[in-house]
Short mmCIF file of the C-alpha atoms (twelve columns), coordinates in Angstrom:
data_MODEL
# 
_entry.id   MODEL 
# 
loop_
_atom_site.group_PDB 
_atom_site.id 
_atom_site.type_symbol 
_atom_site.label_atom_id 
_atom_site.label_alt_id 
_atom_site.label_comp_id 
_atom_site.label_asym_id 
_atom_site.label_seq_id 
_atom_site.Cartn_x 
_atom_site.Cartn_y 
_atom_site.Cartn_z 
_atom_site.pdbx_PDB_model_num 
ATOM 1  C CA . UNK A 1  0.000   0.000  0.000  1 
ATOM 2  C CA . UNK A 2  1.303   3.404  -0.935 1 
ATOM 3  C CA . UNK A 3  0.870   6.317  1.419  1 
ATOM 4  C CA . UNK A 4  1.468   10.006 0.817  1 
ATOM 5  C CA . UNK A 5  1.917   12.301 3.813  1 
ATOM 6  C CA . UNK A 6  2.321   16.076 4.092  1 
ATOM 7  C CA . UNK A 7  4.737   16.703 6.970  1 
ATOM 8  C CA . UNK A 8  4.265   19.678 9.280  1 
ATOM 9  C CA . UNK A 9  6.900   21.832 10.954 1 
ATOM 10 C CA . UNK A 10 9.865   20.541 8.920  1 
ATOM 11 C CA . UNK A 11 11.715  21.377 5.707  1 
ATOM 12 C CA . UNK A 12 10.485  18.396 3.688  1 
ATOM 13 C CA . UNK A 13 7.193   18.931 1.879  1 
ATOM 14 C CA . UNK A 14 6.076   15.358 1.197  1 
ATOM 15 C CA . UNK A 15 6.797   11.805 2.283  1 
ATOM 16 C CA . UNK A 16 5.853   8.887  0.042  1 
ATOM 17 C CA . UNK A 17 5.876   5.507  1.768  1 
ATOM 18 C CA . UNK A 18 5.318   2.020  0.391  1 
ATOM 19 C CA . UNK A 19 4.291   -0.523 3.035  1 
ATOM 20 C CA . UNK A 20 3.765   -4.198 2.302  1 
ATOM 21 C CA . UNK A 21 2.953   -6.951 4.821  1 
ATOM 22 C CA . UNK A 22 3.654   -4.609 7.740  1 
ATOM 23 C CA . UNK A 23 7.125   -3.677 6.483  1 
ATOM 24 C CA . UNK A 24 8.416   -0.461 4.956  1 
ATOM 25 C CA . UNK A 25 9.445   -1.206 1.366  1 
ATOM 26 C CA . UNK A 26 10.376  2.307  0.256  1 
ATOM 27 C CA . UNK A 27 10.407  5.900  1.539  1 
ATOM 28 C CA . UNK A 28 10.901  9.033  -0.565 1 
ATOM 29 C CA . UNK A 29 11.118  12.527 0.885  1 
ATOM 30 C CA . UNK A 30 10.557  15.657 -1.198 1 
ATOM 31 C CA . UNK A 31 12.553  18.603 0.105  1 
ATOM 32 C CA . UNK A 32 14.606  18.663 3.271  1 
ATOM 33 C CA . UNK A 33 18.221  17.594 3.806  1 
ATOM 34 C CA . UNK A 34 18.759  15.265 0.874  1 
ATOM 35 C CA . UNK A 35 21.690  13.204 2.166  1 
ATOM 36 C CA . UNK A 36 20.231  12.650 5.625  1 
ATOM 37 C CA . UNK A 37 16.808  11.744 4.258  1 
ATOM 38 C CA . UNK A 38 18.275  9.327  1.717  1 
ATOM 39 C CA . UNK A 39 20.140  7.681  4.588  1 
ATOM 40 C CA . UNK A 40 17.000  7.376  6.696  1 
ATOM 41 C CA . UNK A 41 15.103  5.936  3.728  1 
ATOM 42 C CA . UNK A 42 17.735  3.245  3.207  1 
ATOM 43 C CA . UNK A 43 18.008  2.416  6.902  1 
ATOM 44 C CA . UNK A 44 14.269  1.804  7.369  1 
ATOM 45 C CA . UNK A 45 13.819  -0.225 4.166  1 
ATOM 46 C CA . UNK A 46 12.559  -3.698 5.045  1 
ATOM 47 C CA . UNK A 47 11.974  -2.761 8.679  1 
ATOM 48 C CA . UNK A 48 8.636   -3.499 10.397 1 
ATOM 49 C CA . UNK A 49 6.412   -0.425 10.668 1 
ATOM 50 C CA . UNK A 50 6.299   -0.660 14.473 1 
ATOM 51 C CA . UNK A 51 10.091  -0.761 14.720 1 
ATOM 52 C CA . UNK A 52 10.460  2.327  12.525 1 
ATOM 53 C CA . UNK A 53 7.947   4.177  14.708 1 
ATOM 54 C CA . UNK A 54 9.699   3.173  17.928 1 
ATOM 55 C CA . UNK A 55 13.123  4.194  16.629 1 
ATOM 56 C CA . UNK A 56 12.342  7.600  15.091 1 
ATOM 57 C CA . UNK A 57 9.290   8.960  16.933 1 
ATOM 58 C CA . UNK A 58 10.147  11.927 19.122 1 
ATOM 59 C CA . UNK A 59 13.375  12.927 17.350 1 
ATOM 60 C CA . UNK A 60 13.660  16.709 17.229 1 
ATOM 61 C CA . UNK A 61 15.459  18.938 14.741 1 
ATOM 62 C CA . UNK A 62 17.236  21.722 16.613 1 
ATOM 63 C CA . UNK A 63 14.662  23.758 18.520 1 
ATOM 64 C CA . UNK A 64 11.749  22.422 16.472 1 
ATOM 65 C CA . UNK A 65 9.343   20.106 18.309 1 
ATOM 66 C CA . UNK A 66 9.570   17.592 15.441 1 
ATOM 67 C CA . UNK A 67 11.879  16.415 12.648 1 
ATOM 68 C CA . UNK A 68 11.650  14.605 9.320  1 
ATOM 69 C CA . UNK A 69 12.211  11.216 11.030 1 
ATOM 70 C CA . UNK A 70 9.502   12.076 13.589 1 
ATOM 71 C CA . UNK A 71 7.176   13.059 10.762 1 
ATOM 72 C CA . UNK A 72 7.856   9.679  9.131  1 
ATOM 73 C CA . UNK A 73 6.752   8.058  12.408 1 
ATOM 74 C CA . UNK A 74 3.603   10.207 12.458 1 
ATOM 75 C CA . UNK A 75 2.805   9.157  8.882  1 
ATOM 76 C CA . UNK A 76 3.272   5.479  9.739  1 
ATOM 77 C CA . UNK A 77 1.121   5.821  12.864 1 
ATOM 78 C CA . UNK A 78 -1.619  7.440  10.782 1 
ATOM 79 C CA . UNK A 79 -1.373  4.539  8.313  1 
ATOM 80 C CA . UNK A 80 -1.349  1.948  11.117 1 
ATOM 81 C CA . UNK A 81 -4.367  3.457  12.883 1 
ATOM 82 C CA . UNK A 82 -6.480  4.033  9.756  1 
ATOM 83 C CA . UNK A 83 -9.342  1.619  9.098  1 
ATOM 84 C CA . UNK A 84 -8.250  -0.919 6.482  1 
ATOM 85 C CA . UNK A 85 -10.606 -1.735 3.598  1 
# 
């Protein structure tokens, strides 16, 4: 299942996530710190959704109350908690 999320409070403008059988298959960020976000995308590939959430939720960027990794966790939580068809 593909998910598109509009992050809030960070430099990236969009996160596209592909989840299959409870695992993250691919993540693409639009905007933000390219190298760091490519690294995060590669690190979470193949990881269970719950593990990604537990590892990156709550990370802050400087004085901001959130970060791109935290926004990825928020997107995955929204996906996890949404009613499935």
